[in-house]
Structure formats: structure tokens, C-alpha cells
BATIVO-49718 format. One line per 8 residues: number of its first residue (from 1); for each residue x, y, z of N, C-alpha, C, O. Coordinates in pm, whole numbers, plus 32768, in hexadecimal, padded with zeros to 4 digits. Example, Ala and Ser with C-alpha at 12.3 -4.5 7.8 and 13.67 -1.06 7.14 Angstrom:
BATIVO-49718
1 = 8527:7DC7:830C:84CE:7E3E:830C:8528:7EB6:830C:8590:7EB4:834E | 8505:7F1F:82C4:8557:7F96:82CA:850A:8003:8313:853D:8072:8324 .
This chain:
BATIVO-49718
1 = 862B:7CC4:82E4:8605:7C40:8315:8575:7C42:8349:854F:7C9B:8394 | 8526:7BDD:8320:849C:7BCF:8350:844C:7C4F:833B:8406:7C7E:8395 | 8457:7C88:82C4:8417:7D09:82AA:837F:7CFF:82AB:833B:7D5B:82DA | 8348:7C92:8279:82B6:7C82:8280:8289:7C77:8311:8227:7CB6:8339 | 82D1:7C29:8360:82AD:7C19:83ED:82AE:7C9F:8436:8258:7CBA:8489 | 8312:7CF3:8417:8319:7D76:8458:829F:7DCC:843B:8278:7E20:848C | 8262:7DB6:83C7:81F3:7E0D:839D:816E:7DE7:83DD:8111:7E38:83D9 | 8161:7D71:8417:80DE:7D3E:843D:809B:7D92:84A9:8027:7DB8:849A .
9 = 80E2:7DB0:8515:80A4:7DFF:8580:8077:7E87:854D:800B:7EB7:856F | 80CA:7EC5:84FA:80A7:7F47:84C0:802B:7F3C:8469:7FD2:7F90:846F | 8025:7ED3:8417:7FB3:7EC2:83BE:7F33:7EA0:8408:7EC7:7ECA:83DF | 7F3E:7E54:8474:7EC6:7E32:84C1:7E89:7EAC:8503:7E12:7EAC:8522 | 7ED7:7F14:8517:7EA2:7F8E:8555:7E59:7FE7:84F1:7E1A:8049:8518 | 7E5F:7FC5:8471:7E1C:8012:8407:7DAC:7FBC:83CD:7DC9:7F58:838C | 7D2E:7FE0:83E2:7CBE:7F8D:83B2:7CBE:7F77:831B:7C80:7F17:82EC | 7D00:7FCC:82CE:7D01:7FB9:823D:7D3C:7F33:8214:7D0F:7EF6:81B3 .
17 = 7DA0:7F04:825D:7DDE:7E85:8237:7D7E:7E10:824A:7D7A:7DB6:81F7 | 7D30:7E11:82B5:7CD2:7DA4:82CE:7C52:7DB1:827D:7C16:7D4D:8256 | 7C27:7E2C:8265:7BA3:7E43:8227:7BA7:7E5D:8191:7B41:7E52:814E | 7C20:7E80:815C:7C27:7EA1:80CE:7C9A:7E59:8086:7C84:7E16:8021 | 7D14:7E67:80BA:7D88:7E3A:806E:7D96:7DA1:806D:7DA6:7D65:8003 | 7D91:7D63:80E2:7DA2:7CD1:80ED:7D1A:7C8E:80FB:7CF8:7C58:8164 | 7CCE:7C92:808F:7C47:7C58:808C:7C3F:7BF7:8018:7C68:7C18:7FA8 | 7C0B:7B7E:8030:7BFB:7B1C:7FC5:7C79:7ACA:7FAF:7CBE:7AA5:800E .
25 = 7C96:7AAE:7F30:7D05:7A57:7F0A:7D76:7AA8:7ECB:7D5E:7AFC:7E74 | 7DF0:7A8D:7EF8:7E60:7ADA:7EC5:7EDD:7A88:7EB2:7EDD:7A0E:7EC2 | 7F47:7ACD:7E8F:7FC9:7A8F:7E77:8033:7AE5:7EBA:802B:7B60:7EBA | 8096:7AA3:7EF3:8104:7AE6:7F38:8183:7ACE:7EE7:81BE:7A62:7EEF | 81AC:7B31:7E99:821A:7B1F:7E3A:82A0:7B30:7E80:82BA:7B96:7EBF | 82F5:7AC8:7E74:8376:7ACA:7EB7:8368:7ABB:7F4D:83B8:7AF2:7F99 | 8304:7A71:7F7A:82E1:7A6C:8008:8340:7A20:8061:834A:7A3F:80D8 | 8386:79BE:802C:83DF:796F:8082:845A:79C0:80A9:8489:7A11:8059 .
33 = 848F:79AC:8123:8468:794A:8189:840E:7987:81F5:8406:7952:8264 | 83C9:79F4:81D6:8379:7A3B:8239:82F2:7A60:81FB:82D5:7AD6:81E8 | 82A0:79FC:81DA:8228:7A17:818A:81B5:7A53:81DA:81AA:7A3F:8253 | 8162:7A9C:8193:80E7:7AD3:81CE:808C:7A63:81FF:803F:7A77:825D | 8095:79EE:81C1:803F:797D:81E8:804C:7959:827C:7FED:7925:82B7 | 80BF:7975:82B7:80D2:7958:8346:8070:79A6:839C:8053:797D:840D | 803E:7A15:8368:7FEA:7A6F:83B7:7F5D:7A7D:837C:7F12:7AD6:83A2 | 7F3B:7A25:831E:7EBA:7A31:82D9:7E45:7A30:833B:7DE2:7A76:8326 .
41 = 7E4F:79E2:83A5:7DE2:79D8:8405:7DC9:7A58:8452:7D60:7A65:8491 | 7E26:7AB6:844E:7E14:7B34:8495:7DC1:7B99:8444:7D92:7BFC:847B | 7DAF:7B7E:83C3:7D61:7BD7:836D:7CDF:7B8E:834B:7CDD:7B33:82F8 | 7C73:7BB7:838B:7BF9:7B67:8391:7BB6:7B52:830A:7B69:7AF3:82FA | 7BD1:7BA8:82A9:7B8E:7B9B:8227:7BEB:7B62:81BB:7BC6:7B5A:8146 | 7C62:7B3A:81E3:7CBF:7AFB:8187:7C9B:7A66:817C:7CA2:7A1D:81DE | 7C76:7A3A:8104:7C4D:79AF:80F1:7CC6:7954:80DC:7CD1:78EB:811B | 7D20:797D:8082:7D96:792A:8063:7E00:7981:8022:7DE1:79D8:7FD0 .
49 = 7E7E:7969:8045:7EEC:79AD:8003:7F55:7945:7FDC:7F85:78F9:8031 | 7F77:7942:7F5E:7FDA:78E5:7F29:8063:7927:7F2C:8073:7998:7F00 | 80C6:78DF:7F60:814F:7910:7F5F:8190:78EC:7ED9:8199:7877:7EB5 | 81BD:7953:7E91:81FD:7941:7E0E:8291:795F:7E1C:82B9:79CC:7E45 | 82E3:78FB:7DF8:8374:7912:7E01:83B9:78D0:7D8A:8379:78AD:7D28 | 843C:78C0:7D94:848E:7896:7D21:8453:781E:7CD7:844C:781F:7C5C | 8428:77BA:7D20:83FB:773E:7CE1:8378:774E:7C93:8354:76F5:7C46 | 8333:77BD:7CA7:82B3:77D3:7C65:82C0:781D:7BE0:8260:7820:7B92 .
57 = 8334:7858:7BC5:8347:78A1:7B48:837D:792D:7B60:8395:7955:7BD2 | 838F:7974:7AF5:83C9:79FA:7AF9:8362:7A5E:7B2E:82F7:7A70:7AF3 | 8383:7A9F:7B9D:8327:7B00:7BDB:8310:7B79:7B82:82AE:7BC0:7B95 | 8369:7B91:7B24:8358:7C03:7ACA:82E7:7BEE:7A66:82AC:7C4E:7A35 | 82C8:7B6F:7A49:8266:7B51:79E1:81E6:7B11:7A16:817A:7B29:79DF | 81F0:7AC0:7A80:817B:7A76:7AB2:8132:7A32:7A3E:80B8:7A3D:7A31 | 817F:79EC:79EC:8149:79B6:796F:80D5:7955:7983:807D:794B:792E | 80D4:790E:79F2:806B:78AA:7A0A:7FF2:78E2:7A52:7F95:7897:7A72 .
65 = 7FF0:7964:7A6C:7F7F:79A1:7AB4:7F29:79EE:7A50:7F5B:7A43:7A06 | 7EA9:79CF:7A4F:7E4D:7A0C:79EF:7E31:7A9E:7A12:7E42:7AC9:7A84 | 7E07:7AE9:79AE:7DDE:7B74:79C4:7D66:7B79:7A24:7D11:7B20:7A22 | 7D60:7BE0:7A76:7CED:7BFA:7ACD:7CC8:7B81:7B21:7C52:7B64:7B35 | 7D2D:7B39:7B53:7D13:7ABC:7B9A:7D0F:7ACB:7C31:7CD5:7A76:7C75 | 7D4B:7B34:7C68:7D62:7B3B:7CF8:7D25:7BB9:7D34:7D14:7C1E:7CF0 | 7D05:7BB1:7DB5:7CD1:7C25:7DFC:7D41:7C82:7E2A:7D2C:7CFA:7E38 | 7DB8:7C4B:7E43:7E28:7C9F:7E6B:7EAC:7C5D:7E4A:7EB6:7BE3:7E3E .
73 = 7F12:7CAF:7E3A:7F9D:7C84:7E2E:7FEB:7CC6:7E9E:7FE3:7D3F:7EB2 | 8036:7C76:7EE7:8090:7CAA:7F4E:811F:7C88:7F26:813A:7C19:7EF6 | 8179:7CE6:7F3A:8207:7CCA:7F21:825B:7D1F:7F7F:8253:7D9A:7F80 | 82AB:7CDB:7FCC:8304:7D1F:802A:8394:7D09:7FFE:83CA:7C9A:8008 | 83D3:7D73:7FCC:8461:7D72:7FA9:8482:7D0A:7F3D:84DE:7CBA:7F4C | 8436:7D0F:7ED2:8452:7CBE:7E5B:846E:7D17:7DE3:84C2:7CF4:7D8F | 8429:7D89:7DD8:8431:7DDD:7D61:84C0:7E08:7D43:84E6:7E14:7CCE | 850F:7E20:7DA8:8599:7E4E:7D94:85F4:7DE3:7D59:8664:7E01:7D2F .
81 = 85C5:7D67:7D57:8614:7CF9:7D20:85F4:7CDD:7C8D:863C:7C91:7C4C | 858B:7D1A:7C58:8562:7CFF:7BCF:85BC:7D48:7B6B:85EF:7DB5:7B87 | 85CE:7D0B:7AF7:861A:7D4C:7A8C:85D0:7DC9:7A5D:860E:7E30:7A44 | 854C:7DC0:7A52:84FA:7E31:7A23:8484:7E44:7A82:841B:7E07:7A6E | 8492:7E98:7AE8:8423:7EAC:7B46:83A5:7EE3:7B05:8337:7EC6:7B33 | 83B4:7F33:7A9C:833E:7F6A:7A59:82E9:7EFA:7A1C:826F:7EF9:7A2A | 832B:7E9D:79D9:82E1:7E2C:79A1:82A4:7DD7:7A10:8233:7DA6:7A04 | 82EE:7DC6:7A7C:82B9:7D7B:7AEC:823A:7DB9:7B22:81D7:7D73:7B38 .
89 = 823B:7E3B:7B39:81C4:7E7E:7B6C:814E:7E74:7B0B:80DC:7E62:7B35 | 816B:7E7E:7A8A:80FE:7E72:7A27:80BD:7DE9:7A31:8043:7DDE:7A29 | 810C:7D80:7A41:80D4:7CFA:7A4C:8091:7CE2:7AD2:802E:7C99:7AD9 | 80C4:7D1D:7B3A:8083:7D0E:7BBC:7FF9:7D50:7BB9:7F98:7D1C:7BF0 | 7FF1:7DC4:7B78:7F6E:7E05:7B6B:7F14:7DB6:7B0C:7E9A:7DB2:7B20 | 7F4E:7D7A:7AA8:7F01:7D2B:7A46:7EB3:7CBB:7A8A:7E40:7CA2:7A67 | 7EEF:7C76:7AEB:7EB1:7BFF:7B25:7E4B:7C21:7B92:7E04:7BC8:7BC2 | 7E42:7CA1:7BB9:7DE3:7CCA:7C20:7D5D:7CEE:7BDF:7D58:7D2C:7B75 .
97 = 7CF2:7CC7:7C21:7C6C:7CEA:7BF1:7C54:7D81:7BFD:7C8F:7DC2:7C54 | 7C00:7DB8:7BA8:7BD6:7E43:7BBE:7B9D:7E55:7C4A:7B49:7E07:7C76 | 7BCC:7EBB:7C8D:7BA5:7ED1:7D18:7C04:7E92:7D7C:7BF9:7EAB:7DF4 | 7C64:7E40:7D4B:7CC5:7E00:7DA2:7D3F:7E58:7DBB:7D48:7EC8:7D88 | 7D9D:7E23:7E0A:7E0C:7E75:7E3B:7E94:7E33:7E27:7EA1:7DB8:7E30 | 7EF9:7E86:7E0D:7F85:7E62:7E1C:7FB5:7E9E:7EA0:7FA0:7F15:7EBA | 7FF7:7E4D:7EF2:8033:7E7D:7F6F:80C8:7E5B:7F67:80EE:7DE6:7F70 | 811B:7EC1:7F57:81A7:7EAA:7F32:8203:7EF6:7F91:81EB:7F6A:7FB4 .
105 = 826E:7EB2:7FBA:82D6:7EF1:800A:835C:7EE4:7FC2:837F:7E78:7F91 | 83A5:7F52:7FBC:842B:7F55:7F80:8488:7F9E:7FE1:8458:7FEA:8035 | 850B:7F8A:7FD7:8567:7FD5:802D:8570:8067:8002:8572:8086:7F8A | 8576:80C0:8063:858D:814D:8047:8624:8162:803A:8671:813A:8091 | 864F:81A2:7FCD:86DE:81A9:7FB1:872D:81F5:801C:87A3:81D9:8030 | 86ED:8254:8060:8735:82A2:80C4:8732:8261:814E:878B:8278:81A0 | 86CB:8210:8168:86C5:81C8:81E7:8712:8145:81E0:874A:8118:8244 | 8716:8108:816A:8756:8084:815E:87E3:808E:8123:8845:807B:816A .
113 = 87EE:80AC:80A0:8873:80B1:8064:88C9:8123:809A:8943:8116:80A5 | 888A:8192:80BE:88CF:8200:8102:8947:8234:80B4:89B4:8246:80E9 | 892F:824C:8033:8993:8291:7FE4:89F8:8239:7F9D:8A55:826C:7F60 | 89E8:81B5:7FA4:8A48:815B:7F63:89FE:80F5:7F0C:89A5:80AF:7F3B | 8A24:80EF:7E8D:89EB:808E:7E31:8A52:806D:7DC5:8A92:80C8:7D90 | 8A63:7FEC:7DA1:8A17:7F78:7DCC:8A11:7F69:7E65:8A6D:7F8F:7EAD | 89A3:7F32:7E91:898A:7F27:7F1F:89F4:7ED0:7F62:8A17:7E65:7F30 | 8A26:7F00:7FD2:8A83:7EAE:8021:8A38:7E58:8086:8A75:7E05:80C9 .
121 = 89B3:7E6C:8090:8963:7E1E:80EE:891D:7DA9:80A9:8902:7D42:80E8 | 88FF:7DB9:8028:88C2:7D4B:7FDB:88F2:7D56:7F4B:88C6:7DAE:7F01 | 894C:7CFF:7F25:898D:7D08:7EA2:892E:7CEC:7E2E:894F:7D0A:7DBB | 88B9:7CB2:7E4A:885C:7C92:7DDD:87FE:7D07:7DBE:87B1:7CFF:7D5E | 8802:7D71:7E0B:87AE:7DE4:7DEC:87D9:7E23:7D68:884E:7E46:7D55 | 8778:7E30:7D0F:8796:7E69:7C8A:8769:7EFA:7C7F:8791:7F3F:7C21 | 8717:7F29:7CDD:86DF:7FB0:7CD7:86D3:7FE9:7D64:86CD:7F9F:7DC6 | 86D1:806D:7D6B:86AF:80B1:7DE8:862D:80FF:7DD2:8604:8116:7D60 .
129 = 85ED:8127:7E41:8569:8166:7E38:855E:81DE:7E94:8596:81E0:7F02 | 8515:8242:7E65:84E9:82B2:7EB8:8455:82C5:7E9E:8420:8297:7E39 | 8412:830B:7EFA:8388:8332:7EDB:838A:8394:7E66:8343:8382:7E03 | 83DD:83FC:7E73:83F3:8457:7E03:846B:84AF:7E20:8477:84E8:7E8C | 84C2:84B9:7DBD:8531:8518:7DC0:8542:8552:7D34:852A:850C:7CD1 | 856A:85D0:7D2C:858E:8608:7CAA:8613:85D1:7C79:8629:85C4:7C01 | 866B:85AF:7CD6:86EC:8575:7CB2:871A:851B:7D23:8709:853B:7D99 | 8755:84A9:7D00:8787:844A:7D63:881D:843C:7D56:8857:8457:7CEC .
137 = 885D:8412:7DC2:88EB:83F2:7DBF:8908:8370:7D74:897B:8352:7D53 | 889D:8322:7D58:88AD:829F:7D18:8876:82A1:7C8A:8807:82D1:7C72 | 88C3:826C:7C2B:8894:826A:7BA1:8835:81F6:7B84:880A:81E4:7B12 | 8815:81A7:7BEB:87B2:813A:7BDE:8739:8155:7C36:86F5:80F9:7C63 | 8720:81D4:7C4E:86B4:81FB:7CA7:8630:8209:7C5C:862C:8239:7BEB | 85C4:81DC:7C9D:853E:81E6:7C65:84E3:822E:7CC8:84E4:8210:7D40 | 8495:828D:7C95:8430:82D0:7CE6:83AF:827E:7CE7:837A:825C:7C7E | 837E:8260:7D5E:8302:8213:7D69:828E:825C:7D25:823D:821C:7CE0 .
145 = 8285:82DF:7D35:8217:8329:7CF8:821B:831F:7C60:81B3:8316:7C1F | 8294:8321:7C27:82A0:8311:7B95:8277:8285:7B69:8235:8274:7B03 | 829F:8220:7BB7:827C:8196:7B94:81E4:8183:7B90:81B0:8143:7B35 | 819F:81BB:7BF1:810D:81AE:7BF5:80CE:81FB:7B82:8071:81CB:7B42 | 8100:8274:7B69:80C9:82C4:7AFA:80D7:827A:7A76:807D:8280:7A22 | 8147:8234:7A62:815E:81ED:79E5:8103:8173:79D4:80FA:813D:7966 | 80C0:8148:7A3E:8063:80D8:7A33:7FE3:8100:79E9:7F97:80AA:79BC | 7FCC:8182:79DC:7F5A:81AF:798E:7EDE:81C8:79E1:7EE1:81CB:7A5C .
153 = 7E70:81D8:7999:7DF4:8206:79D7:7DB3:819F:7A33:7D5C:81C2:7A83 | 7DDC:8120:7A29:7DA5:80BB:7A83:7DDA:80C8:7B11:7D9A:809A:7B70 | 7E4D:8105:7B21:7E91:8106:7BA3:7E69:817F:7BF6:7E7F:81F1:7BCE | 7E2F:8165:7C6B:7E0F:81CE:7CCC:7E69:81BB:7D46:7E5C:8158:7D8E | 7EC2:8218:7D5D:7F19:8212:7DD2:7EC8:823D:7E4C:7E9E:82B0:7E55 | 7EB2:81E1:7EA9:7E5F:8201:7F1D:7EB2:820E:7F9C:7E7F:823B:8003 | 7F32:81E7:7F96:7F85:81F0:800F:8017:81EC:7FE6:803E:819B:7F92 | 8068:8242:8022:80F9:8239:8013:8137:8271:8093:810E:82DA:80C3 .
161 = 8199:8229:80C9:81D2:8250:814A:8264:8225:8151:8286:81B5:812D | 82B9:8280:8180:8341:825B:81A4:833C:821D:8230:830C:825B:828E | 836F:81A3:823C:8365:8158:82BA:83DC:817A:8313:843D:812E:831D | 83D3:81EC:8354:8444:821F:83A2:8425:822D:8436:8476:8265:8480 | 83B1:81FC:8465:838A:8213:84F1:83EA:81D1:8553:83F7:8200:85C5 | 842C:8165:852A:848B:8121:8583:851B:8132:8554:8575:80EA:8581 | 8531:8192:84FA:85B7:81A6:84C3:860C:81FB:8522:85DB:825C:855C | 868B:81D6:8530:86E9:8220:8585:873D:827C:852E:87A1:8252:84F3 .
169 = 8715:82FB:8526:875E:835C:84D5:87E1:8387:8518:8833:83CA:84DA | 87F3:8360:8597:886B:8389:85DF:88DE:8324:85D3:8948:8337:860F | 88CB:82B8:8586:8933:8252:8578:898A:826C:84FE:895B:82A8:849D | 8A08:8241:8500:8A58:8242:8486:8A20:81DB:8424:89C2:8192:8444 | 8A59:81D6:83AC:8A25:817B:8345:8A24:80EC:8378:8A8B:80B6:83A1 | 89AE:80AF:8374:8998:8029:83AB:8917:7FF4:8371:88B8:8040:835F | 8911:7F74:8352:8898:7F36:831D:8835:7F22:838F:883D:7EC0:83D9 | 87D8:7F80:839B:877B:7F7B:840C:870D:7F12:83FB:86C2:7EF9:8459 .
177 = 8703:7ED3:8385:86A4:7E64:8378:86D4:7DEA:83C5:8687:7D8B:83D8 | 8750:7DE9:83F2:8782:7D7B:8445:8744:7D7E:84D0:8746:7D19:8517 | 870E:7DF1:84F8:86D0:7DFC:857C:8642:7DC2:8577:860B:7DB1:850A | 8607:7DA5:85EA:857F:7D6D:85EA:8512:7DCE:85BE:84A2:7DA4:85A2 | 8532:7E52:85B8:84C8:7EB3:859D:84E0:7F0A:8522:8481:7F45:84EE | 855C:7F14:84F1:857A:7F70:8484:8542:7F41:83FE:8564:7ED4:83D0 | 84EB:7F91:83C0:84B0:7F6D:833E:84FB:7FAD:82C8:8512:7F6B:8263 | 8520:802A:82D4:8577:806B:8270:853C:8069:81E4:8586:8061:8182 .
185 = 84BA:8070:81D9:847C:805C:8157:8415:80C4:8132:83FF:8127:8179 | 83D6:80AB:80BF:8364:80F7:808E:82F3:8094:8076:8307:802E:8034 | 8281:80B0:80AB:820B:805D:8091:81A9:80AD:803E:8187:811E:805F | 817C:8070:7FD0:8116:80B4:7F80:80A9:8052:7F58:80C2:7FDB:7F43 | 8030:8087:7F4F:7FBA:8037:7F30:7F77:8074:7EB5:7F5C:80EC:7EB0 | 7F5D:8020:7E54:7F1F:804A:7DD7:7E9C:7FFE:7DC4:7E99:7F83:7DCD | 7E33:8045:7DAA:7DB1:8007:7D8B:7D9D:8006:7CF4:7DBC:8068:7CB0 | 7D69:7F97:7CC0:7D4E:7F8B:7C31:7CC0:7FBD:7C16:7C5E:7F81:7C41 .
193 = 7CB7:802A:7BCE:7C35:8067:7BB4:7BE2:8010:7B54:7C17:7FDE:7AF0 | 7B62:7FFD:7B70:7B08:7FBC:7B10:7AF4:8014:7A94:7B0A:808D:7A98 | 7ACB:7FD5:7A25:7ABB:801D:79A6:7A57:808F:79B2:7A6E:80FB:797C | 79E7:8078:79F8:7981:80E1:7A04:79B7:815A:7A50:7994:81CC:7A32 | 7A0C:8141:7AAF:7A48:81AF:7AFD:7AAB:81FE:7AA7:7AB3:8278:7AB1 | 7AF5:81B7:7A53:7B50:81FB:79F7:7B01:8253:7997:7B26:82C6:797E | 7A93:821C:7962:7A40:8269:7905:7A05:82E5:7948:79EF:834B:7907 | 79ED:82DB:79CB:79B6:834C:7A16:7A24:83A7:7A4B:7A0B:83FD:7A9F .
201 = 7A9F:8393:7A1A:7B13:83E6:7A40:7B2C:83E3:7AD6:7B4A:8449:7B15 | 7B20:836A:7B0D:7B45:8358:7B99:7AD4:835F:7BFC:7AE8:833F:7C72 | 7A5E:8387:7BD1:79EE:838B:7C30:79C4:82FD:7C54:79B0:82A9:7BFC | 79B7:82E4:7CD7:798B:8261:7D04:78FA:824A:7CDA:78A9:82A7:7CD6 | 78D9:81CF:7CBA:7851:81AB:7C94:7803:8189:7D12:7809:8119:7D44 | 77BA:81EA:7D44:7773:81DA:7DC3:76E3:81AC:7DAB:76AA:81C9:7D42 | 76A8:8164:7E0C:761C:813B:7DFC:75C1:81B5:7DFE:75DE:8219:7E3F | 7552:81AB:7DB4:74F3:821A:7DAD:749F:8224:7E2B:746F:8291:7E4D .
209 = 748C:81B5:7E71:7436:81B4:7EE7:7477:8162:7F56:74D0:8111:7F3D | 7449:817A:7FD2:7474:812C:8045:73FC:80DE:8079:73A5:8119:80B9 | 73F4:805B:8060:737B:8010:8081:7369:7FF6:8117:72F8:7FDF:8143 | 73D4:7FF8:8165:73CB:7FD7:81F3:738B:804C:8240:73C4:80B8:8248 | 7312:8034:8277:72C8:809F:82B9:7311:80D5:8333:7313:814E:8349 | 734E:807D:8384:7393:80AB:83FC:7406:8109:83D9:741A:816F:841B | 7450:80E6:836F:74BE:813E:8346:7489:81C4:8315:74C3:822D:8331 | 7418:81C1:82CB:73DD:8240:829C:73B7:8299:8312:73CE:8312:830F .
217 = 737B:825C:8379:7353:82AA:83EE:73CA:82EF:842F:73C2:8364:8455 | 7438:82A6:843D:74AD:82DF:8481:74F0:834B:842A:7512:83B6:845C | 7503:832E:83AA:7546:8391:8354:74F0:840F:8344:7525:847E:8342 | 746D:83FD:8339:7416:8473:8330:7417:84C2:83B3:740A:853C:83B2 | 7425:847B:8423:742C:84C3:84A3:74AA:851A:84A8:74A6:8588:84E0 | 7518:84EA:846F:7591:853E:8469:7573:85C1:8420:759A:862D:844C | 752D:85B5:83B0:750D:862E:8363:74AE:8689:83AF:74BD:8703:83AF | 7449:864B:83F2:73EB:869B:8440:7432:86E3:84B3:7415:8757:84CF .
225 = 748F:869F:84F4:74DA:86DD:8562:752A:8754:852F:7531:87BB:8571 | 7567:8747:84BA:75B5:87B4:8482:755B:882C:8461:757E:889E:847C | 74E6:8810:8426:7489:887D:8406:745C:88C5:8484:7454:8940:8487 | 743E:8876:84ED:7410:88B2:856A:747E:8908:85A9:7462:8974:85DC | 74F6:88DA:85A5:7565:8925:85DE:7579:89A8:8593:758D:8A11:85D1 | 7574:89A2:850D:7583:8A1C:84BF:7511:8A7D:84DA:7527:8AF6:84E6 | 7497:8A49:84E5:7423:8A9F:84FD:742B:8AE2:8585:740C:8B58:8592 | 7453:8A98:85EB:745A:8ACD:8673:74C8:8B36:8683:74C1:8B8A:86DC .
233 = 752B:8B30:862D:759A:8B8D:8637:759B:8BF3:85C5:7600:8C33:85AB | 7529:8C00:8583:7522:8C5C:8510:7542:8CEB:853B:7502:8D21:8595 | 75A4:8D27:84FC:75C9:8DB0:851A:7629:8DBF:858D:7659:8E2E:85A6 | 7648:8D53:85D3:76A4:8D5A:8645:772D:8D26:861A:7739:8CB3:85F1 | 7796:8D78:8622:781B:8D48:85FC:7849:8CDC:865C:7829:8CE1:86D3 | 7894:8C7A:862B:78BF:8C0C:8682:792F:8C36:86E1:7973:8C9A:86CB | 7940:8BE7:874B:79AE:8BF5:87AB:79AF:8C7F:87ED:7A19:8CBD:87FD | 7937:8CAF:8812:792B:8D2C:885B:78F9:8D16:88EB:7904:8D70:893E .
241 = 78C3:8CA4:8907:7886:8C8A:8989:78EE:8C50:89E8:7910:8BDA:89E3 | 7921:8CA9:8A41:7983:8C79:8AA2:7948:8C7C:8B30:7991:8C8F:8B92 | 78C3:8C69:8B39:7881:8C64:8BBD:78B6:8BEF:8C0D:78E3:8B8C:8BD3 | 78B1:8BF7:8C93:78DE:8B87:8CE7:7891:8B07:8CC7:781A:8B0A:8CA8 | 78D5:8A99:8CCE:7894:8A18:8CB8:7851:89F0:8D38:7812:8986:8D3F .
């Protein structure tokens, strides 16, 4: 319940969400009744996020969304409802611009379903998920790492986390998403590599020069400080000086 809402405080504590992931214009797939749009004002570089749900079309295809149209795609607990999550992910990556991000949350099969499938907590779940297992107790289990790998060379996995910080491992089997804090999920973030970066086998395309003089002065000072420290300690092994302070 309210899985997107539960994530907000955690995401606000990580600058990547405000400075990289939720930047520009995006879409929130399967967002109702707890859409990211409710919190758009908390992410200062987020311009607009459209909530996409049943009335907008099939989330597996996004047929009305053009290729390379969006800066980000967000989806909280929608992928497990799709008939074909692999096709869904391919289309979600398709609609993101090069350099843009997918931010996706799915239930973790051991934190959520807890050894029983079909799910007794949500009958519409068609799949379970792990970050990675060699073997699962569920024959409908998908490894997140495999799903990202199958997206091909455009997909750069930049973040994956089991959301267990508020999970109660001491409880008997119980749907902990019913609590105000239990997330019971996996969050993963995929960046869509630009063509030039793919051609360079993953090397980022960095600027050749830094035109801002103030920044040059500070960064060069870092290098000068390091050189001076090495020179002053030349021949002296570190962590030998235990003189009184």
C-alpha cells in the first residue's frame, strides 16, 4: 500500500534522484492511486511527470508513446502485473531518451510472497522477482540482473537494491506492505546509453576542456596539494608518527 509514498523520504536523501533520475519530463507507469506526481515539487529538476494507467493503454507496449520521447520512466509495482515483463522493459527503455533513466520497483519474492505463489497477498501478480538467484522456489521467478542484461548494450544498470531496511525478519508470514513503512521490494535504476557511448564500449563522452576558470583553479589546487603531500613525505612510510598531539 502506498509504495511510491513510502519511497519518497528515502529517495530525497539520495541526491541522484533529484539531480539525475527525476530530471525533465517523465511518465509514471501504473502510478494510480499513489502517483509520483503527488511529490513532483520535492524534486527540484523534475519538470513534469504524466501518470499512465489503465485508461491510457497497455503498459506493456506504450503504443502511443514515441521512441526517445522522455527523460525518465518511473514505475512502482507494475512490472509484476504484465503478461510479458521483458517486452514491457524493452518498451519502457524505448521511450526514454539516450542518457535518460528507468526507475523501477518490483516486489522481492522472499520479502513479499515469502515462499507462496500464486501470491496470496495480490492475486494479480503474474511474476516474482529476485536480484539474482541460481534457483528459486517459484517457477515464475525472474532475476532482475538477467532482465537488465537482456535489454542489450543500451542498458546500463546504475543502481539495484533490496528494500529491506524497514523489514521485520522476526515476524511470521505476513504482508508487511500493509504497514506504513514496509517496502518489501527491489528498486533498480537503468540508464539508457547514448550511441557514442556504446561505440566507445561504455566510456563516458567527457568534455576535452573545462572553461570555468574558478573551477580550474580549485581542481588544480587539489592536484597541487596531493603533489606537495607526496613530496613532503617522500621516503617516509605512512602511519608511523605517534607523537603527542
